[in-house]
C-alpha positions, 0 to 999 in steps of 0.5 A, a space after each residue: 288090330 284084327 286083319 279083315 282077311 282073318 279066317 275068324 271073321 264071321 262074314 267069311 265063315 263058310 269060305 276058305 278065305 275072304 274072296 278077292 272078287 264076287 261076280 254076279 250074273 244078271 239073268 240066267 234062268 229061263 223062268 226068271 227071264 220069262 218073268 222079266 219078259 226078256 231073254 238075253 243072248 249072252 250072260 252079263 255081270 256085275 261085281 259085289 264087294 266082299 264086304 257084303 258077305 254075311 254068314 247064316 243066321 245074320 240080319 239084313 237091314 232094309 234102309 230107312 226110306 226104302 220099300 223094295 228090299 228083295 231076296 234072290 236065292 242063288 247057287 254060288 260057285 267058289 273058285 279053287 284053281 286059277 282060271 284064265 282063258 279056260 274052255 267050257 269043257 275044262 271050266 268045272 275043274 276050276 271050281 272047288 265048291 258050290 253053296 247057297 247064296 242070297 243076292 239081296 238088293 234094294 230096288 229103290 237104289 237102282 236108278 242111278 247105277 245103270 245096272 252096276 248095282 253098286 248101291 242096291 246090292 253092295 251094302 253090308 250083309 247083302 250077300 249071305 252065303 253058306 253055311 256049308 260047301 259042297 265039293 264041286 267034284 262030287 256033283 254034276 253042274 247040271 244037276 244042282 237045285 236051289 230052293 228059297 223059303 220066306 217065313 216057311 213058305 217055299 217061293 223058289 224051286 228050280 234046277 240048273 237044267 233051267 239055266 240059259 247059260 250053263 255054269 261051266 259057260 259062266 266060268 269060261 266066259 269070265 275067264 276070257 276077261 280076267 283071271 278067276 283066282 282061288 276063293 273068288 265067288 260067282 253068283 249064278 243068278 236067281 230063278 223066278 219067285 224072287 220078291 220083296 221081303 219086309 222087316 221081320 221076314 226070315 229068308 232061307 236058301 238051300 242048294 243041293 244035288 238030290 241025284 248025287 250020292 248022299 244028296 249033298 246039301 249046303 244046309 239052310 242059309 238063314 237071314 232075318 230082315 230088320 228095319 234100318 234107321 240111318 237116313 241117307 244124306 241127299 247132299 252126298 248123293 241121290 236119294 232112294 226113289 221108286 216107280 211102278 217099273 221098279 215095284 213090278 220088277 222087285 215084287 215079280 209082277 204088277 199084281 204082286 206089287 198091288 198095281 192095276 194091270 196094264 191096259 190092253 193096247 188099242 186094237 183096230 178090229 175088223 168091224 171098226 175098220 169097216 166102219 171107218 172105210 164107210 165114213 168120209 174123212 170130212 164126216 170124221 173131221 166134223 165130229 172131231 171138231 165138235 169134240 174140240 179137236 181142230 188140228 188133226 188133219 195132215 195138210 198138203 198131202 194128196 192121194 196117189 190112188 184117190 179111190 183107195 181108202 186108207 185106214 190103219 194104226 200109225 207107225 212113225 218115221 222121223 227125218 231131220 234136215 240134211 247135214 253131211 256129218 249126220 247123214 254119214 252116221 245115220 243115213 247108211 246101213 240099216 237106218 231108221 227108214 229101212 227099219 220102219 219099212 222092215 218092221 211095219 205090221 199088218 194093218 199099220 200105216 207108216 207116217 213120215 215126218 219130212 217137215 213138208 220138204 218135197 225137194 227129195 224122195 222119202 220112199 221109193 218102189 222097193 220100200 213100198 213093195 216091202 211095206 205091202 209085203 208086210 201087210 201095211 195099210 198104207 203110207 203117209 208122207 209130207 215129203 216127196 215120193 221117188 219112182 212115183 209111177 213104180 210106187 203107184 203100181 204097187 197098189 198101196 194107198 199112199 198120200 204125199 206132196 207129190 213126185 220128186 226124183 232126188 234120193 233121200 240124202 238131198 234133203 233128209 237124214 233118217 233119224 228115228 222111229 216110233 216116236 211122236 212126230 209132226 206130219 203135215 202140220 199135225 202131231 201123230 203118235 204111234 198107235 193113232 188111227 189114220 184115215 184117208 180118202 179123196 179129201 185128205 188124211 185125218 188123225 184120230 186119238 184111239 180113245 175117241 175113234 169108236 165114239 167118233 165113227 158111230 157119230 159120223 155114221 149117224 150123221 151120214 145117214 141124216 145127211 143122206 136123208 136131207 139130200 133126198 129131200 133137197 133132191 125132191 125140191 125142198 129148200 134148205 132153209 129149216 132142213 139143213 140143219 133140221 129144225 124141230 119139224 123136219 127132225 120129227 119127220 126124219 125120226 118118224 121115217 127112220 123108225 
C-alpha cells in the first residue's frame, strides 16, 4: 500500500510534501470586496483539506445537479519554518515559497455550511496548485501578481498592492491562533473577476513577480472542467440548492448571472412630498379605500402640533412587553431604541410599535432632539411620550397616545429595528409612506402613492368646487356627489 504522504503522489507534486493544513482567506482584495459590496475590517478564514489538492493539468468535476462551479485564481504561500506568534515584520521570513492556486467552489453547496465552505470547497481536486514554486526570499510580498484566463481570455489581473490585508499580516495573524508548520499552505484570496465556469472550460492561473530579478513565475496552472455524474443522496445530507443571491455571488454580478437588475428603492421626491402636504389625510384615506385598502390608519394617536403636517418614509422600531430578564439583556447600552434614533435618515419617520400601551414613555426630549438633528420628518408612536413639553419644544411633528412620566423599562423592552411592525392597529413596513395631519396618520404603500395623491388632489379640486356651489345656496341633492348635469357644468368651468 502506497502512503498518502508519499512525495510521488501527483496531488502534491508541486510541494515538498503533503501539507498538514490549507488555510484560505474569505475576502482580501479591495476589488473583490468592492464587487461584493462589503469591506471586512479584519481577515477571516476557512480550512480546506489537503485531499482537495491537485496538480496542473488535472480535471475538476462540476457535481451532478449543480450549476454554480466558480474559479478563484489566488496566490498560495507555502510555510517553510514554524510560525507561532510571529510579528508582521518577521512573518515573511517564515514563508518558503509562493505559487499559483485555484480555490474552486460550488455555490450550490454553500447554504448549510455557514461560511466554513466544507462541502463547497473541500471536494477532491478543488485546490489545484503549482506547477512551480517561487522562493519567497527572491520576491517582495507587495510586488506579486496573479492572473487568470478562462478559455484563453484574461479574466483576473491584480497585484498584492491591492490587498486589504498584506500577506505578512495574514501569516502573523494566523500564527496568533495556531502554529503554522513547514509545508502548510495559505490561500490568500482572489481579486475581482471570479465567475462561473462550465464543463469543457479550461482555467489557467499564473503568479509572478514582474519587477523581481528574472521575473520569476509559477508557470501556468491548468485545470479543465468536466461534468460529474454521481448524484447526491438526500437521505444523507442536504442537497444542492441555489437562489438569486448565490447566482449573483458566483457569477460576480446580477447582469453576468442573467438576472434582472434590482429595482431602485422608492424615493419620496420633493415634488411628491409637496403634493402629500397639500392633501388632507381624509382625502388620502378615501382614495385608498377605493382601492380596497381600509386598514391603513394608525389609530389612537394625536398630533402634538396639529398645525404641522407629517410626510416621510417609515423607519420602524419595535418594543415588546416588559420582562425583567429581557430588559436586562436588551434594554441597556446601545439598544434598539437608541440605534433607531441615531440612524434615522433625512425625511424619514420613526414609527414605533408600543402595542397601544400608553403607561410608559417610548421617547423623550433627548431622542427627539437627536431625530431632529438627523433630519427626521417626524415620529409616530402608539405609546406615550415622556418629557412631553420638552419634546413639543423640539418642534418636530410627533403623534402619540399622550404624555406619561415613566421611563421605558416600566412597560417595554426595545427589541429590534427596520422590521415589519404593528402600530395603532395597522401594519407598517420600512419604506412605507407616512402622512399625518389633524385627522390622524395614514400608511400608504409606496407603489400606490403617486396614483393615490394625484387622485386625491383631483378630488380636492372637485370638492372645493362643490363647496362653492353649496355656499352659493345650491342643495346637495344631485351635487354631492355630482350627477351628470352637475358633472358637465364642473368640467365646462374647469376647462
